[in-house]
N, C-alpha and C positions, 0 to 999 in steps of 0.2 A: 423674889427672884430665886431664893434658895428652894422654895417649894416647887418651883418649876423644874429645877435640877433633880430634886428627889423624885418627882413624877416621871421625868424622862428616864432616870436610872431604873425606876421600878418597871417601866414598860420594857426597857432593854433586858432587864433580868427575867421578866416573864417570858419574853420572846425567846431568850436563850434557853430557859428551862424547858419550854415546850419542845425544843429540838433535842433535849437530852432524855426525855421520857421514853422508855422502851416498852413499858407495859401497856397493853391496850386497855387495861382497867383504869389507868391514870389519865385524868383529863384536867386541864387548867382552863378555866373560863374567867375572862375579865369582863365585868359588866359595869355599867354606870355611865354618867355623862361628865363631860369636862367643859369648862369655859375657856380653856387655853387655846389660843389660835394655833393653827398648823405652823405658822411662821415662828411663833415662840417655841414650840416643841422642837423645831429644826435648830433654832438658835441654842436651846438648852442641850440638844444632842451634840452639836458641834463643840460646845463648851466641855461636855463630858469627855469627848474624844481628846480635845486639847489638854485636859487635865490628866489624861491617862486613866480615867475611870472605866473606860470601855475600849475595846480593841477596834481597829479599823474594820475588821470583819463584822463585828456587832453593829458598828456605826452604819456601814453600808446596808446591812440587812434591815435595821430599823428605819433608816431613811427611806429606803425603797417602799416599805410598808406604809409609812406616813404619807408619801407622795401619792400612793394609789388610793388612799382613803378619801372619801368624799367630805 
């Protein structure tokens, strides 16, 4: 369960950082596969919000991206 939280926080951090990059030379690419279900990611994301680890704005942004993903 802790690993899921770390992954969710890592995703949130990556998504947040991509919005902060102002140089066109900087690029963040996340690759790989995951065996975590979308439902588990959403649960972990909610827990991160409840624990105060992420802001409501970050939660809403990541949640929307998770729901759009296939």
